[in-house]
ZAMAR-162960 format. One record per residue (C-alpha): y, x, z. Coordinates in Angstrom, 1 decimal. Layout:
<rs>
Y  X  Z
...
</rs>
This chain:
<rs>
3.2  -1.8  15.5
5.6  -4.2  13.9
8.1  -1.6  12.5
7.7  1.9  11.1
7.5  4.6  13.7
10.9  5.9  15.0
12.0  9.1  13.3
14.1  12.2  14.0
16.0  14.2  11.4
15.0  17.8  12.0
16.8  21.0  11.1
14.8  24.2  11.4
16.7  27.6  11.3
14.7  30.8  11.1
14.4  34.2  9.5
13.7  34.2  5.7
10.8  36.6  6.3
9.1  33.9  8.5
9.2  31.2  5.8
5.7  31.6  4.5
4.2  31.4  7.9
6.5  28.5  8.8
5.2  26.7  5.7
1.6  27.2  6.9
2.4  26.0  10.4
4.3  22.9  9.3
1.5  22.0  6.8
-1.1  22.5  9.4
1.0  20.5  11.9
0.8  17.5  9.6
3.8  15.5  10.8
6.8  17.1  9.0
8.2  15.6  5.8
10.7  17.7  4.0
14.0  16.1  3.1
16.7  17.5  0.6
19.6  19.4  2.2
23.0  17.7  1.8
26.0  19.0  3.7
24.3  22.3  4.6
23.6  23.1  0.9
27.1  24.3  0.2
26.8  27.0  2.9
23.3  28.0  1.9
23.5  28.9  -1.8
20.3  30.9  -2.1
16.7  29.9  -2.9
14.5  32.3  -0.7
11.1  33.7  -1.5
11.3  32.8  -5.2
8.9  35.7  -6.1
6.4  34.4  -3.6
6.7  30.8  -5.0
6.3  32.1  -8.6
3.2  34.1  -7.7
1.7  31.1  -5.9
2.2  28.7  -8.8
0.8  31.2  -11.3
-2.3  31.8  -9.0
-2.8  28.1  -8.5
-2.6  27.4  -12.2
-5.3  30.1  -13.0
-7.5  28.8  -10.1
-7.4  25.3  -11.4
-8.5  26.4  -14.9
-11.2  28.6  -13.6
-12.7  26.0  -11.3
-12.6  23.4  -14.0
-14.3  25.7  -16.5
-17.0  27.0  -14.2
-17.5  23.5  -12.6
-17.2  24.9  -9.1
-16.3  22.8  -6.1
-14.7  25.3  -3.7
-15.9  25.3  -0.1
-12.9  24.6  2.1
-14.9  23.7  5.2
-14.4  27.1  6.7
-11.2  27.6  8.6
-8.0  28.3  6.7
-6.5  31.7  7.7
-4.2  31.6  10.6
-1.7  33.8  8.8
-0.1  33.1  5.5
-0.8  35.8  2.9
2.0  38.4  2.3
3.7  38.7  -1.1
1.6  41.8  -1.8
-1.7  40.0  -1.0
-0.7  37.0  -3.0
0.2  39.1  -6.1
-3.1  40.9  -5.8
-4.9  37.5  -5.8
-2.8  36.3  -8.7
-3.8  39.4  -10.7
-7.5  38.9  -10.0
-7.4  35.2  -10.9
-5.5  36.1  -14.1
-8.2  38.7  -15.1
-11.0  36.2  -14.2
-9.4  33.5  -16.3
-9.2  35.9  -19.3
-13.0  36.4  -19.0
-13.5  32.6  -18.7
-11.1  31.9  -21.5
-13.1  34.2  -23.8
-16.3  32.3  -22.8
-14.5  29.0  -23.4
-13.5  30.1  -26.9
-17.0  31.2  -27.7
-18.3  27.8  -26.4
-15.9  26.0  -28.6
-16.8  28.1  -31.6
-20.5  27.4  -31.1
-19.9  23.7  -30.7
-17.9  23.6  -34.0
-20.6  25.5  -35.9
-23.3  23.2  -34.5
-21.4  20.1  -35.4
-20.9  21.5  -39.0
-24.7  22.2  -39.3
-25.6  18.8  -38.0
-23.2  17.1  -40.4
-24.8  19.1  -43.3
-28.3  17.9  -42.1
-27.1  14.3  -42.2
-25.7  14.8  -45.7
-28.9  16.5  -46.9
-30.9  13.4  -45.8
-29.4  11.6  -48.8
-30.8  14.2  -51.2
-34.2  14.8  -49.6
-36.1  12.8  -52.2
-34.7  14.9  -55.1
-37.2  17.4  -56.5
-34.6  19.7  -58.1
-32.5  22.6  -57.2
-29.4  21.1  -55.6
-27.3  23.9  -57.1
-27.8  22.2  -60.5
-25.7  19.3  -59.3
-22.8  21.6  -58.3
-22.5  23.6  -61.5
-19.7  23.0  -64.0
-21.5  22.6  -67.3
-19.8  23.0  -70.6
-20.9  19.7  -72.1
-22.5  17.8  -69.2
-20.7  15.9  -66.5
-22.6  15.3  -63.3
-21.1  13.3  -60.4
-22.6  12.4  -57.0
-21.2  9.7  -54.7
-21.7  6.3  -53.2
-21.2  2.7  -54.4
-21.6  -0.7  -52.7
-25.2  -1.9  -53.3
-24.1  -5.1  -55.0
-22.3  -3.1  -57.7
-25.4  -1.1  -58.8
-26.5  -3.3  -61.8
-23.1  -3.9  -63.2
-22.1  -0.2  -63.0
-25.4  0.9  -64.6
-24.8  -1.5  -67.5
-21.2  -0.5  -67.9
-21.8  3.3  -68.0
-24.8  2.9  -70.3
-22.4  1.6  -72.9
-20.6  5.0  -72.9
-23.7  7.1  -72.7
-24.0  7.8  -69.0
-27.0  7.2  -66.7
-27.2  6.3  -63.0
-29.9  7.5  -60.7
-30.3  6.1  -57.2
-31.3  8.7  -54.6
-30.9  6.9  -51.3
-29.4  3.9  -49.6
-27.8  3.4  -46.2
-26.0  0.5  -44.6
-25.2  -1.3  -47.8
-24.2  1.8  -49.7
-26.1  3.5  -52.5
-26.1  7.3  -52.9
-26.2  7.9  -56.7
-26.1  10.6  -59.3
-24.2  9.8  -62.5
-24.7  12.1  -65.6
-23.4  12.0  -69.2
-21.3  13.9  -71.8
-18.0  15.3  -70.7
-16.3  13.9  -73.8
-16.7  10.4  -72.4
-15.3  11.3  -69.0
-11.9  9.5  -69.6
-13.6  6.2  -70.2
-15.9  6.7  -67.2
-13.0  7.1  -64.7
-11.9  3.5  -65.2
-15.4  2.1  -64.8
-16.1  4.0  -61.6
-12.8  2.9  -60.0
-13.7  -0.8  -60.7
-17.1  -0.2  -59.2
-15.6  1.3  -56.0
-17.3  4.6  -56.6
-16.5  7.4  -54.0
-17.3  10.9  -55.1
-19.0  13.3  -52.7
-18.7  17.1  -53.3
-21.8  19.0  -52.5
-21.2  21.9  -50.0
-22.0  25.5  -51.0
-25.0  25.5  -48.7
-26.7  23.0  -51.0
-27.8  25.7  -53.6
-31.6  25.4  -53.5
-34.4  22.8  -53.3
-33.7  20.2  -50.5
-36.7  21.4  -48.5
-35.5  25.0  -48.5
-32.0  23.9  -47.7
-33.3  21.9  -44.8
-35.4  24.8  -43.5
-32.3  27.1  -43.7
-30.2  24.6  -41.8
-32.8  24.1  -39.1
-33.0  27.9  -38.7
-29.2  28.1  -38.4
-29.2  25.3  -35.8
-31.9  27.0  -33.8
-29.9  30.3  -33.7
-26.7  28.5  -32.6
-28.6  26.6  -29.9
-30.1  29.9  -28.7
-26.7  31.5  -28.6
-25.3  28.5  -26.7
-28.1  28.7  -24.1
-27.4  32.4  -23.7
-23.7  31.7  -23.2
-24.4  28.9  -20.7
-26.6  31.2  -18.7
-23.7  33.7  -18.7
-21.3  31.1  -17.5
-23.7  29.9  -14.8
-24.0  33.6  -13.7
-20.3  33.9  -13.5
-20.1  30.7  -11.4
-22.7  32.1  -9.0
-20.9  35.5  -8.8
-17.5  34.1  -8.3
-18.3  31.0  -6.2
-17.7  32.5  -2.7
-14.7  34.5  -3.8
-13.1  31.5  -5.5
-13.6  29.4  -2.3
-11.9  32.2  -0.4
-9.1  32.3  -2.9
-8.7  28.5  -2.5
-8.4  28.9  1.3
-5.9  31.7  0.8
-3.8  29.6  -1.5
-3.9  26.7  0.9
-2.5  29.0  3.6
0.3  30.0  1.1
0.9  26.4  -0.1
3.4  25.4  2.6
6.3  27.2  1.0
5.8  25.3  -2.3
6.0  22.0  -0.4
9.5  22.6  0.9
11.2  21.9  -2.4
15.0  21.2  -2.1
14.7  21.0  1.7
14.8  24.8  1.9
17.9  27.0  1.4
19.1  30.3  2.8
21.9  32.8  3.1
21.2  36.5  3.6
18.2  36.8  5.9
18.6  33.4  7.5
16.9  30.2  6.2
17.2  26.5  7.0
14.7  23.7  6.5
15.4  20.0  6.9
13.1  17.1  7.2
11.8  14.0  9.1
9.4  13.8  11.9
8.1  11.0  14.2
10.0  11.1  17.5
6.9  11.6  19.6
6.0  14.8  17.7
9.3  16.7  18.2
8.1  18.6  21.3
4.7  19.6  19.8
6.6  20.8  16.7
8.9  23.1  18.7
5.9  24.5  20.5
4.0  25.2  17.3
6.9  27.0  15.7
7.9  29.0  18.7
4.3  30.2  19.3
3.4  30.7  15.7
6.4  32.6  14.4
7.2  36.2  15.2
11.0  35.8  14.8
13.4  33.5  16.6
13.5  29.8  15.5
16.0  27.0  16.3
14.8  23.3  16.0
17.6  20.7  16.1
17.0  17.0  15.9
19.0  13.8  15.8
18.7  10.0  15.3
19.1  8.8  11.7
22.6  7.8  10.8
23.5  4.3  9.7
24.5  5.6  6.2
21.1  7.3  5.6
18.8  4.4  6.7
17.6  3.9  3.1
16.5  7.6  2.9
14.5  7.7  6.1
10.7  7.6  5.3
8.6  4.9  6.7
5.8  6.2  8.8
3.3  3.2  8.9
0.5  3.4  11.4
-2.3  0.9  11.0
-5.8  0.7  12.4
-8.7  1.2  10.0
-9.5  -2.6  9.7
-5.8  -3.3  8.8
-5.6  -0.7  6.1
-6.8  -3.0  3.2
-4.1  -5.5  4.1
-1.5  -2.7  4.2
-2.6  -1.8  0.7
-2.0  -5.4  -0.5
1.5  -5.2  1.2
2.2  -1.9  -0.7
1.5  -3.7  -3.9
4.8  -5.5  -3.3
6.6  -2.6  -1.8
7.1  -0.2  1.2
9.1  -1.5  4.1
12.4  0.3  4.8
12.6  2.4  7.9
14.4  -0.4  9.8
12.5  -3.3  8.3
9.7  -5.3  10.0
6.4  -4.1  8.7
4.9  -7.4  7.4
1.2  -6.2  7.5
0.3  -8.1  10.6
2.2  -11.2  9.4
0.5  -10.9  6.1
-3.0  -10.4  7.5
-2.9  -13.4  9.8
-1.4  -15.8  7.3
-3.6  -14.6  4.5
-6.8  -15.1  6.4
-5.7  -18.4  7.8
-4.6  -19.9  4.5
-7.8  -18.7  2.8
-9.9  -20.4  5.4
-7.9  -23.7  5.1
-8.3  -23.7  1.3
-12.0  -22.5  1.3
-13.5  -23.9  4.5
-17.3  -23.8  4.4
-19.8  -22.2  6.8
-22.3  -21.2  4.1
-19.7  -19.9  1.6
-17.9  -18.0  4.4
-21.1  -16.4  5.5
-21.8  -15.2  2.0
-18.3  -13.7  1.8
-18.7  -12.1  5.2
-22.0  -10.4  4.2
-21.2  -9.5  0.6
-19.0  -6.4  1.4
-22.0  -4.7  3.1
-23.6  -4.5  -0.4
-20.5  -3.1  -2.2
-20.9  0.5  -3.4
-18.4  3.4  -3.2
-14.7  2.7  -3.0
-15.2  -1.0  -3.1
-16.1  -0.8  0.6
-12.4  -0.4  1.3
-11.9  -4.1  0.9
-14.7  -4.8  3.5
-12.3  -5.8  6.3
-10.4  -8.3  4.1
-13.6  -10.0  2.9
-15.1  -10.1  6.4
-12.0  -11.6  7.9
-11.7  -14.1  5.1
-15.4  -15.0  5.5
-15.0  -15.5  9.2
-11.9  -17.7  8.6
-13.8  -19.7  6.0
-16.7  -20.2  8.5
-14.3  -21.3  11.3
-12.7  -23.9  9.1
-16.1  -24.9  7.8
-17.0  -25.8  11.4
-13.7  -27.8  11.7
-14.4  -29.5  8.3
-18.2  -30.0  8.9
-19.2  -28.4  5.7
-22.0  -25.9  4.8
-22.7  -25.0  1.2
-21.0  -28.3  0.2
-23.2  -30.5  2.5
-20.9  -32.8  4.5
-23.5  -34.7  6.4
-25.6  -32.1  8.1
-23.4  -32.0  11.3
-20.2  -33.8  12.3
-16.8  -32.2  11.7
-15.3  -30.8  14.8
-11.8  -31.7  13.5
-11.8  -33.6  10.2
-13.7  -34.0  7.0
-11.0  -33.3  4.4
-11.6  -36.2  2.1
-11.7  -38.6  5.0
-8.0  -38.3  5.5
-6.2  -36.5  2.6
-2.8  -37.5  4.0
-3.4  -35.7  7.3
-4.5  -32.6  5.3
-1.2  -32.7  3.3
0.8  -33.1  6.5
-0.9  -30.1  8.1
-0.2  -28.0  5.0
3.4  -29.2  4.9
4.0  -28.2  8.5
2.2  -24.9  8.0
4.6  -24.2  5.1
7.6  -25.1  7.3
6.5  -22.7  10.0
5.9  -20.0  7.4
9.4  -20.3  5.9
11.0  -20.5  9.3
9.2  -17.3  10.3
10.2  -15.6  7.1
13.9  -16.7  7.6
13.9  -15.3  11.2
12.5  -12.0  9.9
15.2  -11.9  7.3
17.9  -12.5  9.9
16.4  -9.8  12.1
16.3  -7.2  9.3
19.9  -7.8  8.3
21.1  -7.5  11.9
19.3  -4.2  12.4
20.9  -2.9  9.3
24.3  -4.0  10.5
24.6  -6.7  7.7
26.1  -9.1  10.2
27.9  -11.3  7.6
24.8  -11.6  5.5
22.7  -12.3  8.6
25.0  -15.1  9.7
26.4  -16.7  6.6
24.0  -16.1  3.6
21.5  -18.6  2.3
18.8  -16.5  3.9
20.8  -16.1  7.2
21.6  -18.4  10.1
23.6  -20.7  7.9
20.7  -21.0  5.5
18.3  -21.6  8.3
20.6  -24.4  9.6
20.7  -25.9  6.1
16.9  -25.8  5.9
16.5  -27.5  9.3
19.1  -30.2  8.4
17.1  -30.9  5.2
13.9  -31.3  7.2
15.4  -33.5  9.9
17.3  -35.6  7.4
14.2  -36.1  5.3
12.1  -37.0  8.3
14.7  -39.5  9.6
15.1  -41.1  6.2
11.3  -41.6  5.9
11.1  -43.0  9.4
14.3  -45.1  9.6
15.5  -45.4  6.1
18.8  -43.7  6.9
20.3  -40.3  7.9
22.2  -39.9  11.1
25.7  -38.4  11.6
24.4  -35.3  13.3
22.0  -34.5  10.5
24.7  -35.1  7.8
27.2  -32.9  9.8
24.7  -30.1  10.1
23.8  -30.3  6.4
27.4  -30.3  5.2
28.5  -27.7  7.7
25.7  -25.3  6.8
26.1  -25.9  3.1
29.9  -25.3  3.4
29.3  -22.0  5.2
26.8  -20.8  2.6
29.0  -21.8  -0.3
32.0  -20.1  1.3
30.1  -16.9  1.8
29.0  -16.9  -1.8
32.5  -17.6  -2.9
33.8  -14.6  -1.0
31.0  -12.4  -2.3
31.8  -13.2  -6.0
34.3  -11.1  -7.9
35.3  -13.2  -10.9
38.0  -15.6  -12.1
38.3  -18.8  -10.1
36.6  -21.0  -12.8
33.7  -18.7  -13.2
33.4  -18.1  -9.5
33.3  -21.9  -8.9
30.5  -22.4  -11.5
28.4  -19.5  -10.0
28.8  -20.9  -6.4
27.8  -24.4  -7.4
24.8  -23.2  -9.3
23.7  -20.9  -6.5
24.3  -23.6  -3.9
22.1  -26.0  -5.8
19.5  -23.3  -6.3
19.5  -22.6  -2.5
18.9  -26.3  -1.8
16.1  -26.6  -4.4
14.4  -23.4  -3.4
14.0  -24.6  0.2
12.6  -27.9  -1.0
10.3  -26.5  -3.7
9.1  -23.6  -1.6
8.1  -25.9  1.2
6.3  -28.3  -1.1
4.5  -25.3  -2.7
2.5  -25.0  0.5
0.9  -28.4  -0.2
-1.5  -26.4  -2.5
-3.1  -25.3  0.8
-4.3  -28.8  1.3
-4.9  -29.4  -2.4
-7.4  -26.6  -2.7
-9.1  -27.6  0.6
-9.6  -31.1  -0.9
-10.6  -29.5  -4.3
-13.3  -27.4  -2.6
-15.0  -30.5  -1.3
-14.5  -32.4  -4.6
-16.2  -29.6  -6.5
-19.1  -29.7  -4.1
-19.4  -33.5  -4.6
-19.4  -33.0  -8.4
-22.2  -30.4  -8.1
-24.4  -32.7  -6.0
-23.7  -35.6  -8.2
-25.0  -33.6  -11.2
-27.9  -32.3  -9.2
-29.0  -35.8  -8.2
-29.4  -36.7  -11.8
-32.2  -34.1  -12.2
-35.7  -33.7  -10.9
-36.6  -31.6  -7.8
-36.6  -28.3  -9.5
-33.5  -29.0  -11.6
-31.8  -30.4  -8.4
-32.1  -27.1  -6.5
-31.3  -24.9  -9.5
-28.1  -26.9  -10.0
-27.2  -26.8  -6.3
-27.7  -23.0  -6.2
-25.8  -22.3  -9.5
-23.1  -24.8  -8.5
-22.5  -23.0  -5.2
-22.3  -19.7  -7.0
-19.8  -21.1  -9.4
-17.7  -22.4  -6.5
-17.9  -19.0  -4.7
-16.9  -16.9  -7.7
-14.5  -19.0  -9.6
-12.8  -21.1  -6.9
-12.9  -18.2  -4.5
-11.0  -16.0  -6.9
-8.5  -18.7  -7.6
-7.9  -19.3  -3.9
-7.2  -15.6  -3.4
-4.7  -15.6  -6.2
-3.0  -18.7  -4.8
-2.8  -17.3  -1.3
-1.3  -14.0  -2.6
1.2  -16.0  -4.6
2.3  -17.9  -1.5
2.5  -14.6  0.5
4.5  -12.7  -2.2
6.8  -15.4  -3.5
7.4  -17.7  -0.6
7.2  -15.1  2.1
8.0  -11.5  1.0
10.6  -12.5  -1.5
12.6  -14.0  1.4
12.6  -11.3  4.0
10.9  -8.2  2.6
13.0  -5.8  0.5
10.1  -3.4  0.1
12.4  -0.6  -1.3
11.5  2.0  1.3
9.5  5.1  0.7
6.4  6.3  2.4
6.3  9.1  4.9
4.5  12.0  3.2
4.2  14.9  5.5
3.4  18.5  4.5
-0.4  19.0  4.7
-3.1  21.5  3.8
-5.0  19.6  1.2
-7.4  21.1  -1.3
-7.2  18.1  -3.5
-3.4  18.4  -3.7
-3.7  22.1  -4.4
-6.2  21.7  -7.2
-5.0  18.5  -8.8
-1.2  18.9  -8.7
0.3  19.6  -12.2
2.2  22.7  -12.3
</rs>
């Protein structure tokens, strides 16, 4: 519950001919995570079943392309075959998928060709729209006359008058044929001998020439009719092709689903990766498995394989702790909190899994900062309205809503109203100092718990010196306690006792001595680093503790915002009053609620996780039979 599940390192020795079936059995078993071979690799130089793996990858690649093109969702609800396909069966399936993809590829190329032709025709129709008002043969505008120069193009609308006057001076005329979005489509005509003078004028007027396509060789109405006929033929051919593709999808649907199930049965071998090596007819697979699954694993392999199999297991060695995958087991309602923890990192195999600690402290701090029965009820009910994948955060919102409602009862607040019923504990603004004290002691407890978890993690990983003498170890914990006791005594009595001073100086000396020993630098540089790190340690404990005062600050701010809303509402009439109250509460729910979540996450990540949680582990990913992995994995 509080740590990743204990694991065994497993070595499986078997005949190479049984590898494909072993892959299916282990993937179906669902608790075996392959791990790269190390010391055994030198004695096992071969990569077995390479032909099988190559055929599988080729078949999978073709299957992915076919399913994507035909838009088929394969049916994998039927049972996957009990036996993995043989190499001959897999190669036959690969050949059929390759042939099928060739047919689909030809259809895909035709579909792309029709789309390009249709786009070209539609672009021509858009261009023809500019010439539809001309009552001439458009081919006349495309000809190269001996003495006449004709240009078509666009100019900004504001340049029309100035350009017409300028080209008139050199014997050219301008005819406007259409306008669109501030641009004029024009035809400019004149004698070729004046063309050099025209170029300068057109450049100044921002004229952009448009060449007429070859299709524009008749009257605009006839060209339009011709383009419409061409578009109709293309659309008809497209519909015919789409019917052909749909027929292929119906024809191949069941066989492609069967091919998917067959490839799933063959997929185990591809999941072994560097964990599989062999020599001659013998093969060896290494990996990790939860300790409680070792006996079921042996039973599954012994009953499912035709040849002999040897399964050896051992505890993880100290030197490989960082390589052991973390198998985290959480109940459904705790999964969203676990996802927030994973945003920071995955716990090492030997680390405390902080999900429970995170869930309890997150929900508690949210309620302390956002205590209101009405607002909490809205937060509790809102996730039931969320669609799709957003429902995953339902447990977080419901727990946060319940906490907000509980503290709303303690504070005596409902939708910002503070006088409808008496507070069970305290109205925040009635005693802000008490609120700050509670937040302060909450922060002290939070940091003490984080420090104890740090010490525990270091001890488990045999980091005894760090657990005892580091600033996050026992010495650092003593330093923090001495700071707290000294501060409290100074506030109460105006002086600090000998015991507190001794504890402070002794703890600080141990921490500085440890940091001095850990540094590898010249004495002067080492001294500077130790002094700076010692000062940083002291300031971090102080600042991190004071950082928790924001828990009280936001609790007070929540009430202050409600007072501001009601003060504004009281300045308006009855209708305006209730509109302001409703909108003000929505504003508090959305804006302040989001800010409180951010602040709570900040306290969790930076004041908590950064102290005790390395988060540099890697997740336990067992072999499995997954259609989504089979069809989405890039090959």
